[in-house]
Each structure stands twice: as C-alpha cells, then as structure tokens.
PQR file with spaces between the fields and no chain letter, atoms N, CA, C, O and H, PARSE charges and radii, in Angstrom:
ATOM       1  N    MET     1     -38.691    2.059   35.291 -0.4000 1.5000
ATOM       2  CA   MET     1     -37.866    1.814   34.508 -0.0000 2.0000
ATOM       3  C    MET     1     -37.490    3.086   33.628  0.5500 1.7000
ATOM       4  O    MET     1     -38.265    3.999   33.341 -0.5500 1.4000
ATOM       5  N    SER     2     -36.380    2.993   33.316 -0.4000 1.5000
ATOM       6  CA   SER     2     -35.810    4.424   32.532 -0.0000 2.0000
ATOM       7  C    SER     2     -35.440    4.517   31.339  0.5500 1.7000
ATOM       8  O    SER     2     -34.677    3.641   30.932 -0.5500 1.4000
ATOM       9  H    SER     2     -35.750    2.252   33.548  0.4000 1.0000
ATOM      10  N    LEU     3     -35.895    5.688   30.338 -0.4000 1.5000
ATOM      11  CA   LEU     3     -35.463    5.353   28.897 -0.0000 2.0000
ATOM      12  C    LEU     3     -34.385    6.698   29.279  0.5500 1.7000
ATOM      13  O    LEU     3     -34.527    7.655   30.040 -0.5500 1.4000
ATOM      14  H    LEU     3     -36.514    6.400   30.669  0.4000 1.0000
ATOM      15  N    VAL     4     -33.237    6.266   28.355 -0.4000 1.5000
ATOM      16  CA   VAL     4     -32.370    7.377   28.276 -0.0000 2.0000
ATOM      17  C    VAL     4     -32.144    8.068   26.659  0.5500 1.7000
ATOM      18  O    VAL     4     -31.853    7.545   25.584 -0.5500 1.4000
ATOM      19  H    VAL     4     -33.121    5.488   27.737  0.4000 1.0000
ATOM      20  N    THR     5     -32.380    9.247   26.997 -0.4000 1.5000
ATOM      21  CA   THR     5     -32.063    9.692   25.749 -0.0000 2.0000
ATOM      22  C    THR     5     -31.021   10.964   25.514  0.5500 1.7000
ATOM      23  O    THR     5     -30.386   11.509   26.417 -0.5500 1.4000
ATOM      24  H    THR     5     -32.616    9.672   27.871  0.4000 1.0000
ATOM      25  N    THR     6     -30.979   11.328   24.071 -0.4000 1.5000
ATOM      26  CA   THR     6     -29.640   11.805   23.874 -0.0000 2.0000
ATOM      27  C    THR     6     -30.104   13.195   23.328  0.5500 1.7000
ATOM      28  O    THR     6     -30.902   13.103   22.395 -0.5500 1.4000
ATOM      29  H    THR     6     -31.495   10.885   23.337  0.4000 1.0000
ATOM      30  N    PRO     7     -29.801   14.351   23.680 -0.5600 1.5000
ATOM      31  CA   PRO     7     -29.851   15.718   23.187  0.2800 2.0000
ATOM      32  C    PRO     7     -30.107   15.652   21.407  0.5500 1.7000
ATOM      33  O    PRO     7     -29.477   14.774   20.817 -0.5500 1.4000
ATOM      34  N    ALA     8     -30.694   16.242   20.875 -0.4000 1.5000
ATOM      35  CA   ALA     8     -30.757   16.346   19.630 -0.0000 2.0000
ATOM      36  C    ALA     8     -29.738   17.077   18.802  0.5500 1.7000
ATOM      37  O    ALA     8     -29.474   16.930   17.609 -0.5500 1.4000
ATOM      38  H    ALA     8     -31.206   16.955   21.354  0.4000 1.0000
ATOM      39  N    SER     9     -29.151   18.012   19.813 -0.4000 1.5000
ATOM      40  CA   SER     9     -27.690   18.730   19.336 -0.0000 2.0000
ATOM      41  C    SER     9     -26.760   17.677   19.347  0.5500 1.7000
ATOM      42  O    SER     9     -25.886   17.731   18.481 -0.5500 1.4000
ATOM      43  H    SER     9     -29.365   18.132   20.782  0.4000 1.0000
ATOM      44  N    LEU    10     -26.746   16.535   20.295 -0.4000 1.5000
ATOM      45  CA   LEU    10     -25.537   15.839   20.450 -0.0000 2.0000
ATOM      46  C    LEU    10     -25.333   14.386   19.615  0.5500 1.7000
ATOM      47  O    LEU    10     -24.360   13.648   19.770 -0.5500 1.4000
ATOM      48  H    LEU    10     -27.455   16.491   20.999  0.4000 1.0000
ATOM      49  N    LEU    11     -26.467   14.133   18.691 -0.4000 1.5000
ATOM      50  CA   LEU    11     -26.538   13.060   17.799 -0.0000 2.0000
ATOM      51  C    LEU    11     -25.974   13.235   16.357  0.5500 1.7000
ATOM      52  O    LEU    11     -26.021   14.250   15.662 -0.5500 1.4000
ATOM      53  H    LEU    11     -27.257   14.733   18.566  0.4000 1.0000
ATOM      54  N    ALA    12     -25.409   11.973   16.051 -0.4000 1.5000
ATOM      55  CA   ALA    12     -24.780   12.351   14.677 -0.0000 2.0000
ATOM      56  C    ALA    12     -25.874   12.654   13.730  0.5500 1.7000
ATOM      57  O    ALA    12     -27.060   12.326   13.752 -0.5500 1.4000
ATOM      58  H    ALA    12     -25.372   11.149   16.616  0.4000 1.0000
ATOM      59  N    THR    13     -25.076   13.476   12.755 -0.4000 1.5000
ATOM      60  CA   THR    13     -25.838   13.630   11.288 -0.0000 2.0000
ATOM      61  C    THR    13     -25.260   12.907   10.200  0.5500 1.7000
ATOM      62  O    THR    13     -24.088   12.530   10.183 -0.5500 1.4000
ATOM      63  H    THR    13     -24.112   13.743   12.737  0.4000 1.0000
ATOM      64  N    CYS    14     -26.014   12.737    9.381 -0.4000 1.5000
ATOM      65  CA   CYS    14     -25.730   11.736    8.255 -0.0000 2.0000
ATOM      66  C    CYS    14     -25.292   13.013    6.988  0.5500 1.7000
ATOM      67  O    CYS    14     -25.898   14.021    6.627 -0.5500 1.4000
ATOM      68  H    CYS    14     -26.966   13.043    9.395  0.4000 1.0000
ATOM      69  N    ALA    15     -23.942   12.400    6.549 -0.4000 1.5000
ATOM      70  CA   ALA    15     -23.438   13.713    5.340 -0.0000 2.0000
ATOM      71  C    ALA    15     -24.344   13.256    4.272  0.5500 1.7000
ATOM      72  O    ALA    15     -24.478   14.195    3.487 -0.5500 1.4000
ATOM      73  H    ALA    15     -23.449   11.581    6.842  0.4000 1.0000
ATOM      74  N    ALA    16     -24.881   12.448    3.972 -0.4000 1.5000
ATOM      75  CA   ALA    16     -25.607   12.432    2.762 -0.0000 2.0000
ATOM      76  C    ALA    16     -27.141   13.016    2.557  0.5500 1.7000
ATOM      77  O    ALA    16     -27.653   13.447    1.524 -0.5500 1.4000
ATOM      78  H    ALA    16     -24.772   11.685    4.609  0.4000 1.0000
ATOM      79  N    CYS    17     -27.758   12.875    4.005 -0.4000 1.5000
ATOM      80  CA   CYS    17     -29.085   12.899    3.587 -0.0000 2.0000
ATOM      81  C    CYS    17     -29.502   14.165    4.924  0.5500 1.7000
ATOM      82  O    CYS    17     -30.274   15.055    4.565 -0.5500 1.4000
ATOM      83  H    CYS    17     -27.342   12.525    4.844  0.4000 1.0000
ATOM      84  N    ALA    18     -29.083   14.197    6.125 -0.4000 1.5000
ATOM      85  CA   ALA    18     -28.820   15.411    7.393 -0.0000 2.0000
ATOM      86  C    ALA    18     -29.704   14.684    8.350  0.5500 1.7000
ATOM      87  O    ALA    18     -29.921   15.167    9.461 -0.5500 1.4000
ATOM      88  H    ALA    18     -28.457   13.475    6.417  0.4000 1.0000
ATOM      89  N    SER    19     -30.273   13.444    7.942 -0.4000 1.5000
ATOM      90  CA   SER    19     -30.985   12.890    8.767 -0.0000 2.0000
ATOM      91  C    SER    19     -30.478   12.356   10.221  0.5500 1.7000
ATOM      92  O    SER    19     -29.489   11.639   10.068 -0.5500 1.4000
ATOM      93  H    SER    19     -30.097   13.052    7.040  0.4000 1.0000
ATOM      94  N    ASN    20     -30.824   12.478   11.449 -0.4000 1.5000
ATOM      95  CA   ASN    20     -30.614   12.085   12.908 -0.0000 2.0000
ATOM      96  C    ASN    20     -30.344   10.566   13.650  0.5500 1.7000
ATOM      97  O    ASN    20     -29.935   10.216   14.757 -0.5500 1.4000
ATOM      98  H    ASN    20     -31.627   13.061   11.573  0.4000 1.0000
ATOM      99  N    ARG    21     -30.765    9.922   12.518 -0.4000 1.5000
ATOM     100  CA   ARG    21     -31.528    8.887   12.530 -0.0000 2.0000
ATOM     101  C    ARG    21     -29.844    7.855   12.252  0.5500 1.7000
ATOM     102  O    ARG    21     -29.890    6.839   11.559 -0.5500 1.4000
ATOM     103  H    ARG    21     -31.097   10.206   11.618  0.4000 1.0000
ATOM     104  N    VAL    22     -28.743    8.240   12.781 -0.4000 1.5000
ATOM     105  CA   VAL    22     -27.499    7.584   12.546 -0.0000 2.0000
ATOM     106  C    VAL    22     -27.104    6.539   13.822  0.5500 1.7000
ATOM     107  O    VAL    22     -27.000    6.972   14.970 -0.5500 1.4000
ATOM     108  H    VAL    22     -28.705    9.065   13.344  0.4000 1.0000
ATOM     109  N    THR    23     -26.910    5.210   13.507 -0.4000 1.5000
ATOM     110  CA   THR    23     -26.163    4.703   14.262 -0.0000 2.0000
ATOM     111  C    THR    23     -24.711    4.776   14.146  0.5500 1.7000
ATOM     112  O    THR    23     -24.424    4.618   12.959 -0.5500 1.4000
ATOM     113  H    THR    23     -26.994    4.858   12.574  0.4000 1.0000
ATOM     114  N    THR    24     -23.259    5.016   15.148 -0.4000 1.5000
ATOM     115  CA   THR    24     -22.189    5.246   15.017 -0.0000 2.0000
ATOM     116  C    THR    24     -21.442    4.167   16.418  0.5500 1.7000
ATOM     117  O    THR    24     -21.631    4.038   17.628 -0.5500 1.4000
ATOM     118  H    THR    24     -23.493    5.144   16.112  0.4000 1.0000
ATOM     119  N    ILE    25     -20.639    3.633   15.486 -0.4000 1.5000
ATOM     120  CA   ILE    25     -19.457    2.595   16.589 -0.0000 2.0000
ATOM     121  C    ILE    25     -18.347    3.119   16.099  0.5500 1.7000
ATOM     122  O    ILE    25     -18.144    3.788   15.086 -0.5500 1.4000
ATOM     123  H    ILE    25     -20.485    3.738   14.504  0.4000 1.0000
ATOM     124  N    THR    26     -17.580    2.695   17.030 -0.4000 1.5000
ATOM     125  CA   THR    26     -15.931    2.668   16.833 -0.0000 2.0000
ATOM     126  C    THR    26     -15.204    1.385   16.701  0.5500 1.7000
ATOM     127  O    THR    26     -15.177    0.922   17.842 -0.5500 1.4000
ATOM     128  H    THR    26     -17.745    2.152   17.853  0.4000 1.0000
ATOM     129  N    MET    27     -14.632    0.615   15.935 -0.4000 1.5000
ATOM     130  CA   MET    27     -14.195   -0.470   15.532 -0.0000 2.0000
ATOM     131  C    MET    27     -12.921   -0.831   15.576  0.5500 1.7000
ATOM     132  O    MET    27     -12.227    0.076   15.118 -0.5500 1.4000
ATOM     133  H    MET    27     -14.653    0.990   15.009  0.4000 1.0000
ATOM     134  N    THR    28     -12.323   -1.711   15.907 -0.4000 1.5000
ATOM     135  CA   THR    28     -10.745   -2.048   16.026 -0.0000 2.0000
ATOM     136  C    THR    28     -10.886   -2.857   14.888  0.5500 1.7000
ATOM     137  O    THR    28     -11.774   -3.707   14.832 -0.5500 1.4000
ATOM     138  H    THR    28     -12.887   -2.448   16.279  0.4000 1.0000
ATOM     139  N    LEU    29     -10.056   -2.661   13.942 -0.4000 1.5000
ATOM     140  CA   LEU    29     -10.019   -3.596   12.321 -0.0000 2.0000
ATOM     141  C    LEU    29      -8.598   -4.565   12.922  0.5500 1.7000
ATOM     142  O    LEU    29      -7.765   -4.494   13.826 -0.5500 1.4000
ATOM     143  H    LEU    29      -9.334   -1.971   13.987  0.4000 1.0000
ATOM     144  N    THR    30      -9.002   -5.595   11.624 -0.4000 1.5000
ATOM     145  CA   THR    30      -7.609   -6.672   11.830 -0.0000 2.0000
ATOM     146  C    THR    30      -6.115   -6.184   11.925  0.5500 1.7000
ATOM     147  O    THR    30      -5.167   -6.891   12.269 -0.5500 1.4000
ATOM     148  H    THR    30      -9.678   -5.653   10.890  0.4000 1.0000
ATOM     149  N    ASP    31      -6.069   -4.995   11.599 -0.4000 1.5000
ATOM     150  CA   ASP    31      -4.785   -4.603   11.339 -0.0000 2.0000
ATOM     151  C    ASP    31      -4.585   -3.470   12.828  0.5500 1.7000
ATOM     152  O    ASP    31      -3.674   -2.648   12.727 -0.5500 1.4000
ATOM     153  H    ASP    31      -6.838   -4.421   11.319  0.4000 1.0000
ATOM     154  N    GLY    32      -5.165   -3.463   13.737 -0.4000 1.5000
ATOM     155  CA   GLY    32      -5.152   -2.439   14.628 -0.0000 2.0000
ATOM     156  C    GLY    32      -5.641   -1.121   14.821  0.5500 1.7000
ATOM     157  O    GLY    32      -5.686   -0.600   15.935 -0.5500 1.4000
ATOM     158  H    GLY    32      -5.905   -4.131   13.819  0.4000 1.0000
ATOM     159  N    SER    33      -6.059   -0.488   13.633 -0.4000 1.5000
ATOM     160  CA   SER    33      -6.159    0.347   13.627 -0.0000 2.0000
ATOM     161  C    SER    33      -8.067    1.020   14.237  0.5500 1.7000
ATOM     162  O    SER    33      -8.878    0.101   14.347 -0.5500 1.4000
ATOM     163  H    SER    33      -6.022   -0.911   12.728  0.4000 1.0000
ATOM     164  N    LEU    34      -8.528    2.229   14.514 -0.4000 1.5000
ATOM     165  CA   LEU    34      -9.530    2.317   14.811 -0.0000 2.0000
ATOM     166  C    LEU    34     -10.053    2.792   13.819  0.5500 1.7000
ATOM     167  O    LEU    34      -9.354    3.392   13.002 -0.5500 1.4000
ATOM     168  H    LEU    34      -7.869    2.975   14.424  0.4000 1.0000
ATOM     169  N    VAL    35     -11.601    2.626   13.611 -0.4000 1.5000
ATOM     170  CA   VAL    35     -12.184    3.335   12.582 -0.0000 2.0000
ATOM     171  C    VAL    35     -13.573    3.381   13.139  0.5500 1.7000
ATOM     172  O    VAL    35     -13.995    2.480   13.865 -0.5500 1.4000
ATOM     173  H    VAL    35     -12.169    2.139   14.274  0.4000 1.0000
ATOM     174  N    ASP    36     -14.461    4.684   12.721 -0.4000 1.5000
ATOM     175  CA   ASP    36     -16.020    5.055   13.096 -0.0000 2.0000
ATOM     176  C    ASP    36     -16.616    4.604   12.276  0.5500 1.7000
ATOM     177  O    ASP    36     -16.218    5.121   11.233 -0.5500 1.4000
ATOM     178  H    ASP    36     -14.118    5.416   12.132  0.4000 1.0000
ATOM     179  N    PHE    37     -17.397    3.895   12.075 -0.4000 1.5000
ATOM     180  CA   PHE    37     -18.510    3.656   11.086 -0.0000 2.0000
ATOM     181  C    PHE    37     -19.857    4.149   11.549  0.5500 1.7000
ATOM     182  O    PHE    37     -20.290    4.212   12.699 -0.5500 1.4000
ATOM     183  H    PHE    37     -17.720    3.475   12.923  0.4000 1.0000
ATOM     184  N    ALA    38     -20.573    4.571   10.125 -0.4000 1.5000
ATOM     185  CA   ALA    38     -21.310    4.825   10.645 -0.0000 2.0000
ATOM     186  C    ALA    38     -22.555    4.656    9.749  0.5500 1.7000
ATOM     187  O    ALA    38     -22.350    4.547    8.540 -0.5500 1.4000
ATOM     188  H    ALA    38     -20.221    4.520    9.190  0.4000 1.0000
ATOM     189  N    SER    39     -23.630    4.628   10.138 -0.4000 1.5000
ATOM     190  CA   SER    39     -25.146    3.643    9.135 -0.0000 2.0000
ATOM     191  C    SER    39     -26.449    4.726    9.160  0.5500 1.7000
ATOM     192  O    SER    39     -27.093    4.779   10.207 -0.5500 1.4000
ATOM     193  H    SER    39     -23.796    4.717   11.120  0.4000 1.0000
ATOM     194  N    CYS    40     -26.728    5.330    8.366 -0.4000 1.5000
ATOM     195  CA   CYS    40     -27.799    5.995    8.632 -0.0000 2.0000
ATOM     196  C    CYS    40     -29.254    4.835    8.146  0.5500 1.7000
ATOM     197  O    CYS    40     -29.447    4.058    7.211 -0.5500 1.4000
ATOM     198  H    CYS    40     -26.205    5.286    7.515  0.4000 1.0000
ATOM     199  N    HIS    41     -30.056    5.272    9.384 -0.4000 1.5000
ATOM     200  CA   HIS    41     -31.179    4.595    8.953 -0.0000 2.0000
ATOM     201  C    HIS    41     -32.443    5.205    8.196  0.5500 1.7000
ATOM     202  O    HIS    41     -33.507    4.609    8.035 -0.5500 1.4000
ATOM     203  H    HIS    41     -29.899    5.903   10.144  0.4000 1.0000
ATOM     204  N    ALA    42     -32.163    6.424    7.782 -0.4000 1.5000
ATOM     205  CA   ALA    42     -33.184    7.095    6.598 -0.0000 2.0000
ATOM     206  C    ALA    42     -32.885    6.854    5.376  0.5500 1.7000
ATOM     207  O    ALA    42     -33.719    6.409    4.587 -0.5500 1.4000
ATOM     208  H    ALA    42     -31.298    6.909    7.913  0.4000 1.0000
ATOM     209  N    CYS    43     -31.502    7.149    5.013 -0.4000 1.5000
ATOM     210  CA   CYS    43     -31.208    6.635    3.438 -0.0000 2.0000
ATOM     211  C    CYS    43     -30.216    5.376    3.105  0.5500 1.7000
ATOM     212  O    CYS    43     -29.896    5.006    1.975 -0.5500 1.4000
ATOM     213  H    CYS    43     -30.825    7.511    5.654  0.4000 1.0000
ATOM     214  N    GLU    44     -29.702    4.661    4.660 -0.4000 1.5000
ATOM     215  CA   GLU    44     -28.950    3.704    4.388 -0.0000 2.0000
ATOM     216  C    GLU    44     -27.513    3.967    4.181  0.5500 1.7000
ATOM     217  O    GLU    44     -26.867    2.990    3.801 -0.5500 1.4000
ATOM     218  H    GLU    44     -29.962    4.962    5.578  0.4000 1.0000
ATOM     219  N    ALA    45     -26.920    4.989    4.335 -0.4000 1.5000
ATOM     220  CA   ALA    45     -25.540    5.562    3.603 -0.0000 2.0000
ATOM     221  C    ALA    45     -24.962    4.704    5.110  0.5500 1.7000
ATOM     222  O    ALA    45     -25.621    4.264    6.052 -0.5500 1.4000
ATOM     223  H    ALA    45     -27.444    5.782    4.644  0.4000 1.0000
ATOM     224  N    LYS    46     -23.482    4.695    4.862 -0.4000 1.5000
ATOM     225  CA   LYS    46     -22.722    4.010    5.271 -0.0000 2.0000
ATOM     226  C    LYS    46     -21.407    4.783    5.233  0.5500 1.7000
ATOM     227  O    LYS    46     -21.220    5.330    4.147 -0.5500 1.4000
ATOM     228  H    LYS    46     -22.947    5.052    4.097  0.4000 1.0000
ATOM     229  N    SER    47     -20.655    4.928    5.946 -0.4000 1.5000
ATOM     230  CA   SER    47     -19.338    5.601    5.872 -0.0000 2.0000
ATOM     231  C    SER    47     -18.742    4.933    7.077  0.5500 1.7000
ATOM     232  O    SER    47     -19.294    4.382    8.029 -0.5500 1.4000
ATOM     233  H    SER    47     -20.807    4.483    6.829  0.4000 1.0000
ATOM     234  N    TRP    48     -17.182    5.163    6.728 -0.4000 1.5000
ATOM     235  CA   TRP    48     -16.017    4.971    7.961 -0.0000 2.0000
ATOM     236  C    TRP    48     -14.948    5.819    7.973  0.5500 1.7000
ATOM     237  O    TRP    48     -14.422    6.187    6.923 -0.5500 1.4000
ATOM     238  H    TRP    48     -16.733    5.610    5.954  0.4000 1.0000
ATOM     239  N    LYS    49     -14.587    6.153    9.008 -0.4000 1.5000
ATOM     240  CA   LYS    49     -13.711    7.538    9.155 -0.0000 2.0000
ATOM     241  C    LYS    49     -12.798    6.859   10.060  0.5500 1.7000
ATOM     242  O    LYS    49     -13.041    6.014   10.922 -0.5500 1.4000
ATOM     243  H    LYS    49     -15.015    5.854    9.861  0.4000 1.0000
ATOM     244  N    GLN    50     -11.671    7.403    9.690 -0.4000 1.5000
ATOM     245  CA   GLN    50      -9.821    7.062   10.532 -0.0000 2.0000
ATOM     246  C    GLN    50      -9.559    8.726   10.834  0.5500 1.7000
ATOM     247  O    GLN    50      -9.416    9.626   10.006 -0.5500 1.4000
ATOM     248  H    GLN    50     -11.474    8.090    8.990  0.4000 1.0000
ATOM     249  N    ALA    51      -9.546    8.806   12.426 -0.4000 1.5000
ATOM     250  CA   ALA    51      -8.840    9.989   13.241 -0.0000 2.0000
ATOM     251  C    ALA    51      -9.520   11.212   11.876  0.5500 1.7000
ATOM     252  O    ALA    51      -8.714   12.013   11.403 -0.5500 1.4000
ATOM     253  H    ALA    51      -9.662    8.076   13.099  0.4000 1.0000
ATOM     254  N    GLY    52     -10.905   11.221   11.401 -0.4000 1.5000
ATOM     255  CA   GLY    52     -11.718   12.382   10.702 -0.0000 2.0000
ATOM     256  C    GLY    52     -11.278   12.065    9.323  0.5500 1.7000
ATOM     257  O    GLY    52     -11.735   12.902    8.544 -0.5500 1.4000
ATOM     258  H    GLY    52     -11.559   10.570   11.786  0.4000 1.0000
ATOM     259  N    THR    53     -10.705   11.348    8.856 -0.4000 1.5000
ATOM     260  CA   THR    53     -10.511   10.984    7.311 -0.0000 2.0000
ATOM     261  C    THR    53     -11.334    9.753    7.166  0.5500 1.7000
ATOM     262  O    THR    53     -11.529    8.720    7.807 -0.5500 1.4000
ATOM     263  H    THR    53     -10.333   10.668    9.488  0.4000 1.0000
ATOM     264  N    GLU    54     -11.829   10.423    5.795 -0.4000 1.5000
ATOM     265  CA   GLU    54     -13.160    9.480    5.039 -0.0000 2.0000
ATOM     266  C    GLU    54     -12.698    8.273    4.466  0.5500 1.7000
ATOM     267  O    GLU    54     -11.807    8.594    3.679 -0.5500 1.4000
ATOM     268  H    GLU    54     -11.671   11.262    5.274  0.4000 1.0000
ATOM     269  N    LEU    55     -12.884    6.793    4.460 -0.4000 1.5000
ATOM     270  CA   LEU    55     -12.255    5.847    4.151 -0.0000 2.0000
ATOM     271  C    LEU    55     -12.832    5.430    3.307  0.5500 1.7000
ATOM     272  O    LEU    55     -14.020    5.717    3.456 -0.5500 1.4000
ATOM     273  H    LEU    55     -13.608    6.532    5.099  0.4000 1.0000
ATOM     274  N    ASP    56     -12.544    4.516    1.880 -0.4000 1.5000
ATOM     275  CA   ASP    56     -12.941    4.121    1.191 -0.0000 2.0000
ATOM     276  C    ASP    56     -13.540    2.762    1.795  0.5500 1.7000
ATOM     277  O    ASP    56     -13.057    2.272    2.816 -0.5500 1.4000
ATOM     278  H    ASP    56     -11.579    4.283    1.759  0.4000 1.0000
ATOM     279  N    ILE    57     -14.874    2.040    0.948 -0.4000 1.5000
ATOM     280  CA   ILE    57     -14.756    0.910    1.119 -0.0000 2.0000
ATOM     281  C    ILE    57     -13.527   -0.295    0.804  0.5500 1.7000
ATOM     282  O    ILE    57     -13.291   -1.189    1.617 -0.5500 1.4000
ATOM     283  H    ILE    57     -15.266    2.439    0.119  0.4000 1.0000
ATOM     284  N    ALA    58     -12.947   -0.184   -0.239 -0.4000 1.5000
ATOM     285  CA   ALA    58     -12.157   -0.790   -0.363 -0.0000 2.0000
ATOM     286  C    ALA    58     -10.712   -0.883    0.810  0.5500 1.7000
ATOM     287  O    ALA    58     -10.073   -1.909    1.041 -0.5500 1.4000
ATOM     288  H    ALA    58     -13.138    0.542   -0.900  0.4000 1.0000
ATOM     289  N    THR    59     -10.536    0.085    1.240 -0.4000 1.5000
ATOM     290  CA   THR    59      -9.667    0.629    2.339 -0.0000 2.0000
ATOM     291  C    THR    59      -9.545   -0.271    3.628  0.5500 1.7000
ATOM     292  O    THR    59      -8.668   -0.965    4.141 -0.5500 1.4000
ATOM     293  H    THR    59     -11.055    0.919    1.053  0.4000 1.0000
ATOM     294  N    VAL    60     -11.447    0.234    4.028 -0.4000 1.5000
ATOM     295  CA   VAL    60     -11.597   -0.485    5.053 -0.0000 2.0000
ATOM     296  C    VAL    60     -11.527   -2.034    5.174  0.5500 1.7000
ATOM     297  O    VAL    60     -11.035   -2.586    6.158 -0.5500 1.4000
ATOM     298  H    VAL    60     -12.160    0.798    3.611  0.4000 1.0000
ATOM     299  N    LEU    61     -12.203   -2.896    3.798 -0.4000 1.5000
ATOM     300  CA   LEU    61     -11.707   -4.292    3.759 -0.0000 2.0000
ATOM     301  C    LEU    61     -10.536   -4.667    3.843  0.5500 1.7000
ATOM     302  O    LEU    61     -10.255   -5.804    4.223 -0.5500 1.4000
ATOM     303  H    LEU    61     -12.603   -2.447    2.998  0.4000 1.0000
ATOM     304  N    GLY    62      -9.507   -3.643    3.453 -0.4000 1.5000
ATOM     305  CA   GLY    62      -7.806   -4.117    3.299 -0.0000 2.0000
ATOM     306  C    GLY    62      -7.638   -4.447    4.809  0.5500 1.7000
ATOM     307  O    GLY    62      -7.660   -5.564    5.326 -0.5500 1.4000
ATOM     308  H    GLY    62      -9.735   -2.719    3.144  0.4000 1.0000
ATOM     309  N    LYS    63      -7.464   -3.219    5.417 -0.4000 1.5000
ATOM     310  CA   LYS    63      -7.577   -3.042    6.890 -0.0000 2.0000
ATOM     311  C    LYS    63      -8.017   -4.280    7.662  0.5500 1.7000
ATOM     312  O    LYS    63      -7.291   -4.913    8.429 -0.5500 1.4000
ATOM     313  H    LYS    63      -7.446   -2.311    4.998  0.4000 1.0000
ATOM     314  N    ALA    64      -8.995   -4.492    7.439 -0.4000 1.5000
ATOM     315  CA   ALA    64     -10.190   -5.753    8.199 -0.0000 2.0000
ATOM     316  C    ALA    64      -9.441   -7.314    7.793  0.5500 1.7000
ATOM     317  O    ALA    64      -9.564   -8.306    8.512 -0.5500 1.4000
ATOM     318  H    ALA    64      -9.585   -3.978    6.816  0.4000 1.0000
ATOM     319  N    LYS    65      -8.854   -7.295    6.823 -0.4000 1.5000
ATOM     320  CA   LYS    65      -8.292   -8.821    5.843 -0.0000 2.0000
ATOM     321  C    LYS    65      -7.553   -9.076    7.141  0.5500 1.7000
ATOM     322  O    LYS    65      -7.054   -8.281    7.938 -0.5500 1.4000
ATOM     323  H    LYS    65      -8.754   -6.489    6.239  0.4000 1.0000
ATOM     324  N    LYS    66      -7.634  -10.749    7.138 -0.4000 1.5000
ATOM     325  CA   LYS    66      -7.185  -11.470    7.706 -0.0000 2.0000
ATOM     326  C    LYS    66      -5.590  -11.793    7.004  0.5500 1.7000
ATOM     327  O    LYS    66      -5.681  -12.023    5.798 -0.5500 1.4000
ATOM     328  H    LYS    66      -8.039  -11.395    6.490  0.4000 1.0000
ATOM     329  N    HIS    67      -4.386  -11.839    7.465 -0.4000 1.5000
ATOM     330  CA   HIS    67      -3.737  -12.000    6.736 -0.0000 2.0000
ATOM     331  C    HIS    67      -2.867  -13.684    7.168  0.5500 1.7000
ATOM     332  O    HIS    67      -2.561  -13.940    8.332 -0.5500 1.4000
ATOM     333  H    HIS    67      -4.313  -11.653    8.444  0.4000 1.0000
ATOM     334  N    LYS    68      -2.571  -14.711    5.941 -0.4000 1.5000
ATOM     335  CA   LYS    68      -1.817  -15.876    6.614 -0.0000 2.0000
ATOM     336  C    LYS    68      -0.752  -15.856    7.161  0.5500 1.7000
ATOM     337  O    LYS    68      -0.152  -14.820    6.875 -0.5500 1.4000
ATOM     338  H    LYS    68      -2.820  -14.503    4.995  0.4000 1.0000
ATOM     339  N    ALA    69      -0.111  -16.612    7.935 -0.4000 1.5000
ATOM     340  CA   ALA    69       1.164  -16.589    8.602 -0.0000 2.0000
ATOM     341  C    ALA    69       1.910  -17.207    7.149  0.5500 1.7000
ATOM     342  O    ALA    69       1.501  -18.083    6.387 -0.5500 1.4000
ATOM     343  H    ALA    69      -0.598  -17.454    8.167  0.4000 1.0000
ATOM     344  N    ALA    70       3.297  -16.296    7.095 -0.4000 1.5000
ATOM     345  CA   ALA    70       3.656  -17.193    5.968 -0.0000 2.0000
ATOM     346  C    ALA    70       4.620  -18.228    6.640  0.5500 1.7000
ATOM     347  O    ALA    70       5.115  -19.136    5.971 -0.5500 1.4000
ATOM     348  H    ALA    70       3.630  -15.584    7.714  0.4000 1.0000
C-alpha cells in the first residue's frame, strides 16, 4: 500500500488563519469560466479566485447560474 504525501512547502495556505489544512479544486462554472475554490478545514473559510483575483460569492453564483433559453 502506498501513501502519497505532499511536502508542506507545496500545500495551500488559508488566507484567514494560515492553516495548511486546505482543500483546493479548480471548477468550470456554467458560464465557462475557470475558478479556483479553496476551503479551510481549520476555520471553515471559503474563497474563490479567477486568474488570481478574489471573487465574492455573489459573482460566483452569477457565473454558475443556469440561464433559460429565450
């Protein structure tokens, strides 16, 4: 059995509490844009970034909204 580990220097760090207990994933939203989502297991902070720029939740929800065909 093999256990894969990531060196601490390569782990994501939470902007709110500096913990490295962070899960990060890249998602493609409904509008086709790529965003990086991060969730901290220590303080439960969540963030979304697009091309390195922080996005607020309202922007993310707008980009993820399904639009009805006219």
